[in-house]
C-alpha positions in Angstrom: 0.0 0.0 0.0 1.3 3.5 -0.9 0.3 6.2 1.6 0.7 9.9 0.8 -0.4 13.3 1.8 -1.8 15.8 -0.7 -2.8 19.5 -0.8 -1.3 22.9 0.0 1.6 23.1 2.4 0.3 22.8 6.0 -3.1 21.8 4.8 -2.4 18.3 3.4 -4.9 15.5 3.6 -4.1 11.8 3.9 -4.5 9.7 0.7 -3.7 6.4 -0.7 -2.8 5.1 -4.2 -5.3 2.6 -5.5 -4.4 -0.4 -7.7 -4.9 1.7 -10.8 -2.5 4.4 -9.6 -5.2 6.9 -8.8 -5.0 9.0 -5.7 -7.9 8.4 -3.2 -8.8 10.8 -0.4 -9.0 8.9 2.9 -9.4 11.9 5.2 -12.8 10.6 6.3 -11.1 7.4 7.5 -7.8 8.7 8.9 -7.1 12.2 10.3 -3.5 12.4 9.0 -0.4 10.3 8.8 1.3 11.3 12.0 2.4 9.6 15.2 -1.2 9.1 16.3 -2.2 7.1 13.2 1.0 5.5 11.8 0.5 2.1 13.2 -0.5 -1.4 12.1 -4.1 -0.9 13.4 -4.5 1.9 10.9 -3.1 -0.3 8.1 -5.5 -3.1 9.0 -8.4 -0.6 8.8 -7.4 0.7 5.4 -6.9 -2.8 4.0 -10.6 -3.5 4.5 -11.7 -0.5 2.5 -12.7 -0.6 -1.2 -10.4 2.2 -2.3 -12.2 2.6 -5.6 -15.3 3.9 -3.8 -13.4 6.8 -2.2 -13.1 10.4 -3.7 -10.4 10.7 -6.4 -7.8 13.4 -6.0 -6.6 15.1 -9.2 -3.2 13.9 -10.2 -2.1 17.6 -10.5 -2.5 18.1 -6.7 0.6 18.9 -4.8 2.1 16.0 -2.8 3.4 16.8 0.7 5.8 14.8 2.9 4.3 11.4 3.3 4.3 11.7 7.1 4.0 14.8 9.3 5.2 15.8 12.7 7.3 12.7 13.5 8.7 12.6 17.1 12.1 11.9 15.7 13.9 12.4 12.3 17.1 10.3 12.8 19.8 9.8 10.2 22.7 7.4 9.7 26.0 8.5 8.2 28.5 6.6 6.1 26.3 3.5 5.8 27.3 2.4 2.3 30.6 0.7 1.8 31.1 2.3 -1.7 30.2 5.8 -0.3 32.7 5.3 2.6 35.3 4.4 0.0 34.8 7.5 -2.2 35.2 9.7 0.8 38.3 7.9 2.0 36.6 7.2 5.3 37.1 4.1 7.5 34.2 1.7 7.6 32.3 2.5 10.9 32.4 -0.1 13.6 28.9 1.1 14.8 26.3 3.2 13.0 27.0 7.0 12.9 23.8 8.6 14.3 22.7 12.2 13.9 19.5 14.1 13.8 17.7 16.2 11.1 15.3 18.9 12.3 11.7 17.9 11.7 11.2 21.4 10.3 13.5 20.4 7.4 10.8 18.1 6.0 9.0 19.1 2.8 7.2 17.4 -0.1 9.0 15.3 -2.7 8.6 17.9 -5.4 8.9 21.1 -3.4 11.7 23.5 -4.0 15.1 23.1 -2.1 16.0 26.6 -0.8 19.7 27.5 -1.0 20.3 29.4 2.3 21.9 32.9 2.2 25.1 31.8 3.9 25.4 28.4 2.1 28.6 27.7 0.1 28.6 23.9 -0.2 25.1 22.5 -0.6 25.1 18.8 -1.4 22.7 16.0 -2.2 22.1 12.5 -0.9 19.5 10.0 -2.1 18.4 7.7 0.8 15.9 5.2 1.8 14.2 5.7 5.2 12.1 3.5 7.3 9.1 4.6 9.4 8.4 3.0 12.8 4.9 1.6 13.3 5.2 0.1 16.8 7.0 1.1 20.0 10.5 -0.3 20.0 12.7 -0.6 23.1 15.6 -3.2 23.3 14.4 -5.0 20.1 16.4 -7.8 18.6 17.4 -7.6 15.0 15.3 -10.7 14.4 12.2 -8.9 15.7 12.9 -5.5 14.1 10.6 -6.1 11.1 7.6 -6.3 13.4 8.3 -2.6 14.3 8.8 -1.2 10.8 5.7 0.1 9.1 7.2 1.0 5.7 9.7 2.8 3.6 10.1 6.1 1.7 12.6 8.2 -0.2 14.5 11.0 1.6 16.9 13.5 0.1 19.4 14.2 3.0 20.3 17.6 1.7 23.5 18.6 3.4 25.5 21.9 3.7 29.0 20.5 3.9 30.7 23.6 5.2 28.3 23.8 8.1 28.5 20.0 8.6 32.3 19.6 8.5 34.1 22.9 8.8 32.0 24.8 11.4 32.7 22.5 14.4 30.4 20.6 16.6 27.9 18.0 15.4 26.6 17.3 11.9 23.1 18.4 12.8 23.4 22.1 11.7 24.6 21.1 8.2 21.6 18.7 7.9 18.7 20.6 9.3 18.1 23.7 7.1 14.6 24.5 5.9 13.8 22.2 2.9 16.8 20.0 3.7 14.5 16.9 4.0 12.3 16.2 0.9 10.4 13.1 2.0 8.2 10.8 -0.1 6.2 10.8 -2.4 4.9 7.6 -0.8 5.2 5.7 2.5 5.2 2.2 1.0 4.2 -0.4 3.5 6.7 -3.2 3.9 4.3 -5.9 2.5 4.7 -4.1 -0.9 8.5 -4.4 -1.0 9.9 -7.9 -1.9 13.4 -7.3 -0.6 14.2 -3.9 0.9 17.9 -4.8 1.0 18.1 -5.1 -2.8 16.7 -1.9 -4.3 18.3 0.2 -6.9 18.8 3.9 -6.2 19.7 6.9 -8.4 20.0 10.7 -8.3 20.3 13.0 -11.4 21.0 16.7 -11.6 19.8 18.4 -14.7 19.6 15.0 -16.4 23.1 13.9 -15.5 23.4 10.8 -13.4 25.3 11.6 -10.2 24.4 8.7 -7.8 23.9 5.1 -8.6 23.5 2.6 -5.9 21.7 -0.4 -4.3 20.6 -1.0 -0.7 22.6 -4.2 -0.8 25.7 -2.1 -0.2 24.6 -1.0 3.3 27.1 -1.6 6.0 24.3 -1.8 8.6 20.9 -3.1 7.3 17.7 -1.5 8.4 16.7 -4.2 10.8 20.1 -3.9 12.6 19.7 -0.1 12.7 16.3 -0.2 14.4 17.6 -2.8 16.9 20.7 -0.7 17.5 18.8 2.5 18.1 16.3 0.8 20.4 19.1 0.1 22.8 19.7 3.9 23.3 16.2 5.3 23.0 12.6 4.3 22.6 11.4 4.5 19.0 7.7 5.4 18.6 5.2 5.1 15.7 5.8 7.8 13.2 9.5 8.1 13.9 11.5 8.2 10.7 15.1 6.9 10.2 17.0 7.7 7.0 19.7 5.2 6.4 22.6 6.6 4.4 23.5 7.3 0.8 25.4 5.5 -2.0 28.4 7.1 -3.8 28.2 10.1 -6.0 27.9 13.0 -3.6 29.3 16.4 -4.6 31.9 16.7 -1.9 33.6 13.5 -3.0 34.1 14.7 -6.6 37.3 16.1 -8.0 36.8 18.9 -8.4 34.1 19.1 -5.8 30.6 20.0 -7.1 27.7 21.6 -5.2 24.2 22.6 -5.9 23.4 25.9 -7.6 20.2 27.9 -8.1 18.2 26.5 -10.9 19.5 22.9 -10.6 16.8 20.3 -11.1 17.1 17.0 -9.1 15.5 13.7 -9.9 15.7 10.9 -7.2 14.4 7.4 -7.6 14.4 4.2 -5.5 12.9 1.0 -6.9 9.4 0.5 -5.7 9.2 3.8 -3.8 8.6 6.3 -6.6 10.6 9.4 -7.4 11.2 13.0 -6.4 11.6 16.0 -8.7 12.9 19.2 -7.0 14.5 22.5 -8.0 17.1 24.6 -6.2 15.9 28.2 -5.6 17.4 31.2 -3.9 16.2 32.1 -0.4 
């Protein structure tokens, strides 16, 4: 099942894609896709509905982030072996964990705003998982029982702020519009093998990133289990799990986003994003 949110920014309504690819309004059945509703009980309820009987939403309607107001927006760094290699970084012995501000989340096709003080704005196509059940001290074996589904995240990163300005990575990862999310939250039963999905990112039609989730150093079940030893994870929490090679800071010469650049991100089975870089 593909869950999404549609409508103007801040006024999105929950929707679902039917078997014919049409967007159906489910706001009469679910208030929104947030920590109160992103759980397996909601999915069971939606599975019993004949989606074709629900109001159709025009395909031209704006798509917002597929979830809203998560309790946590956690990210994992250097989690692809080929990305670690391109940055000349050692393979982490444990997951590198940082946070993205929840306020960075925008829709999959919304503009990415180049901040006034930004010099090195970079891109990162990533797959994220969304928690659907409270997780605390969860084994890797039981982790799938706590994952509701998956979505695309562009972990937009200001590299000067992240690397050269001291402190943690968070300030380079949390700018407004630094977290395009969606278009869909795809429930796990719709993904055959989440650890074997192709990924890509293009800028102005030129392929920059090509990868596969089979190159992850720490798989998603391990990451959920690992995090649950340090903190409780709750329904609606989102964890984005790292990027494949092809980021701008690893190029020679380095390349960063400019106003007018158009980005296309794809992950097999999860749809695509189409964004544009604009001036603040």
